[in-house]
Every structure is written in C-alpha cells, then in structure tokens.
MINU-433025 format. One line per field, with one value per residue (C-alpha): x negated, y, z; residue in three letters. Coordinates in pm, whole numbers. Layout:
N
u = c(X, ...);
v = c(Y, ...);
w = c(Z, ...);
finu = c(ALA, ...);
//
This chain:
82
u = c(-9845, -10045, -10160, -10476, -10394, -10634, -10699, -11053, -11214, -11537, -11628, -11582, -11271, -10948, -10591, -10334, -9958, -9731, -9531, -9377, -9297, -9174, -9148, -9243, -9025, -9133, -9213, -9253, -9565, -9694, -9900, -10126, -10298, -10673, -10736, -10400, -10427, -10235, -10222, -10099, -9895, -9821, -9507, -9500, -9514, -9664, -9784, -10015, -10103, -10309, -10505, -10575, -10810, -10933, -11286, -11514, -11433, -11772, -11935, -11688, -11732, -11428, -11302, -11112, -10932, -10927, -10592, -10668, -11011, -10873, -11179, -11260, -11538, -11723, -11646, -11975, -11985, -12274, -12319, -12271, -12558, -12478);
v = c(11038, 11288, 11342, 11524, 11782, 11746, 11387, 11435, 11156, 11315, 11567, 11941, 12147, 11955, 12070, 11823, 11798, 11609, 11356, 11145, 11148, 10848, 10719, 10365, 10238, 9972, 9650, 9801, 9815, 10061, 9953, 10200, 10104, 10154, 10522, 10624, 10954, 10929, 11068, 10940, 11152, 10992, 11064, 11164, 10898, 10555, 10470, 10201, 10129, 9856, 9895, 9593, 9629, 9398, 9507, 9691, 10055, 10137, 10041, 10195, 10542, 10742, 11102, 11313, 11631, 11974, 12112, 12461, 12486, 12281, 12059, 11687, 11588, 11258, 11041, 10975, 10592, 10402, 10182, 10430, 10641, 10980);
w = c(8260, 8059, 7712, 7617, 7349, 7049, 7140, 7276, 7472, 7619, 7884, 7822, 7736, 7779, 7794, 7928, 7865, 8092, 7906, 8183, 8560, 8750, 9101, 9213, 9500, 9752, 9575, 9229, 9007, 8749, 8447, 8284, 7956, 7883, 7848, 7990, 8173, 8505, 8850, 9184, 9424, 9768, 9952, 10319, 10572, 10561, 10212, 10079, 9722, 9560, 9242, 9032, 8733, 8463, 8529, 8777, 8740, 8900, 8578, 8332, 8207, 8319, 8323, 8572, 8480, 8631, 8515, 8639, 8463, 8164, 8166, 8157, 8404, 8418, 8721, 8889, 8966, 9125, 8810, 8529, 8412, 8261);
finu = c(MET, TRP, LYS, ARG, LYS, GLY, GLY, GLY, THR, SER, VAL, GLY, PRO, ALA, GLU, LEU, GLU, LYS, VAL, ASP, THR, PHE, ARG, LEU, ASN, PRO, GLY, GLN, ALA, GLY, ILE, PHE, ASP, ILE, GLY, ALA, ILE, HIS, GLY, VAL, ALA, ARG, SER, ASP, GLY, ALA, CYS, THR, PHE, LEU, ARG, VAL, THR, GLY, GLU, ASP, LEU, GLU, VAL, VAL, PRO, ARG, LEU, LYS, TYR, ASP, LEU, GLY, ALA, LYS, ARG, ALA, ILE, ALA, VAL, GLU, SER, ALA, GLY, VAL, SER, SER);
//
C-alpha cells in the first residue's frame, strides 16, 4: 500500500511513500478502498488472482505511478476520454 505525498489526485509529479506490505496466502482476499494506491507482486510458480470491482474500471478515470520518474500517469481505458 502506498500514500501519495502532498495528497495530489491528478496526473503529473507524484512522490509515493510505502505505508504497508502484506502477503495474501491461498484462499485469502485483499480489500482496497476507492482511491487506494496498491500494487500486486506475483510469486514464482502457479499464481492466479481474481479482481472483483464494484464498477467497470474501463470507464473510471485511474492513475498509474512511475516510481522512478515520480510521476502519476493516466491509465488509458477504452471508455475514458482524456
């Protein structure tokens, strides 16, 4: 889990701070609130994950983060216009 320093919510400069790390074992589920900044790292070997959302993420404006460049970038989805 990450927190955006300065609390920004738009594209552009963005510095993130790691605030939590956890592992989900087989049979467990993680819940991420609206706007939560998170990442998924898969382990070696067979791994499957299922994402269940409350709405179609193809039509919701979202951001991805480039940690090296310290930037927030818009996720280009089919149903979201820039």
